[in-house]
N, C-alpha and C positions, 0 to 999 in steps of 0.2 A: 351276273357276277358282281359282287360287292367288295369294297376295300375292307380289310379286317381292322376296323376302327379300334378294337380293344388293344391292338398292338401299337397304336399311335401315341407318341409322347407329347406332341405339340399340335397346334392347328395346321391345316393344310395351306401351303403357300402357292402362289400362282404367278405365271407370266401371262402374256396375251394368248398363248396357245398350249400351255402345259401346267401341270400341277406337281408338287413335290411335298412329301411328308416325312418327318423324322419318326422312326420307330423306336420303341422302348429300348431296344438293344443298341441304339446309336447308329443303325444303318438307315439308309434313305430309300424310299420308294418314289418313283416318279412315273407319270404317264401323260400322254398327249404328244404334241410335236414340240420337243424341247431338248433334244440331245440325250445323251446317256448319263444317268446319275452315277456317282461313284459306287463301286461294288463293295468297298470295305466298310468298317464301322468305326465308332468312336466319335461320331459327330454330336454336337450339342445344340446347334442352332442353324436354321436355314434363312437366307435372305433372298430377295428377288428384285429384278428390274422388269421392264416390259418384255424382255426376251431372253433372260438368263437367270441362273441361280448361282448362289455362292453359299457354301456350307462351312461352318467353323468347327474344327475338331477340339477336343479337350486339351491337346498340346498347343493350341493356338495356330495350327496350320490351316490352310484354306484350300478348298477344291471348288472350282467354278466350272459350269457347263451350260450349254445352250447356245444362243446366237453369238456372233462374233463380237458384238459390243458388250463386254462383260463376261461372256462365257469362256473367254480365253484371256491370258495375260495376268492371272491372279499371282500374287507374290508366292515364291517358292520357299521362303523361310517360315519360321514359326514365331510364336509369342504374341499373336494378335488376340485381343479380347472383345472386339466389337467390329461390326461391319455396318456401314450405312449405304444407301443406294439412291440414285436418281433414276430417271427414265432409262438411261443407257449406260450407266457407270456405277462402280462401287468404290468405296474408300474403306480401308481397314485400319484400325487404330491399335497400337501396341500399348502395353501398360505404362511405358515411359512417355506416352503422348505422341510419339512419332507416327506418321501415317504413310500409307502406300495407296495410290489410286490406280484404277485400270478401267478400261472401257473407252467409250467415245469421248475424246478430249473436249468436244463442244458441250458435253453434259457433265463435266467434272472429272473425266477419266484421266486427266493429267494433273499431277500435283504442282501447284505454283512454286517457283523457286523460293519465295518468301516464307514458305511453310516447311518445318522440319520434316524430313522424310526418313524412312527406315533403311535407306540404301546403305 
């Protein structure tokens, strides 16, 4: 059984135990040991840490899944334009430059008070 590569929009992303790929229709397919990918569509980009994925939608909202460090705690608002990752954390950037971090605080998952956040 093979992955239908003609439907893939971007490269395949990985954690230490799973893969995820964005399909041409904006939905996501994932396999391996890594939680359940979102079932809706409208996604434009996938990012990963060692044990979690985060996906950015066209409206700037984010869905995360996978391990507890990064797979939970993603921001619930929208307007994000980019996501960066470390080994166990993500940070999302809005168009105004404000940021929201989540994941393991030892790996950048807590935004320092000296940096503007999107709270």
